[in-house]
N, C-alpha and C positions, 0 to 999 in steps of 0.2 A: 343016576339021574336023581333030582330034588322029589320030594315027597310033596305031593298036591296038597294044598289048601284045605282042612277039615271046615266043612260047614258044619251049624247047631242042626239038631233032629229035624227041626222043622224047616230048615234052608233061609231063618231069617237072620239069622248072624254067622260071623266067621268067627270060627274058633281056634282062638292063638295059643303058641304055646308061651305061657310067662315067667320072665325070668325073675329072681329074686332080687336081684340086684340092678341100680340104676347105673345106667353107663357114664363113664367119666370123661369121653370124650365125641366128637361128632362123628367120628368113624365107627369109635363103640357103640354109637346110637344108632347108625344105619347097620352095623352089623347085626345088632340085637335081634333075637329070634322075633319078637313082634312084629317089628319092621321087614325084615326078611321074609314073613308070611303076610304083610301087608303088600308089597312090591309084586310079591310070587300071584295072590290072588287078581291085582292088576294087571297083570300080564296074561296069567292064562286064562283068563276073560276077557280079554280084549279090549280093556277100558282106557289104554292110554290118553284116549283124546278126553275121554270124558273128567279123568283125572286133572289132567292139564289143564280142560276149562273151570275145575273145583277150584282149585288149587289159585289161579291168576283171578279169579274173584275176591279170594281168600285175602290176596296178596293187595289188590285193588284197596278193598275195604279196610286195612289196616293202613293204608298209607293215607287214606281220607281220612282215618281216624285220627293219624300222628300227627297230621296238618292241621286240622281243627283246633287240636292240643297245643299246638305250636301257636296257633292265632289268640289262642285263649291267653296263654301264658304271655306273650306278647302286647296283648292290652291292657292286663292287670299287669307288668312292671310300668308301666310309664304315669 
């Protein structure tokens, strides 16, 4: 069975195993110890709905910022 996620001594943060190298692909990124620990933390603490809501907010904010940038570039090109 997979090892549980370790919390810091005061319980305010998650202790992850850190790898020395950066992953070279998306698949390797998802399999990195840091990301696996993060996924495990979300699953073990039943935070899937909250994590989904947070990611949806981040995606929405990025889309709005990207659209603003496109509009700004469109105005300056004319």
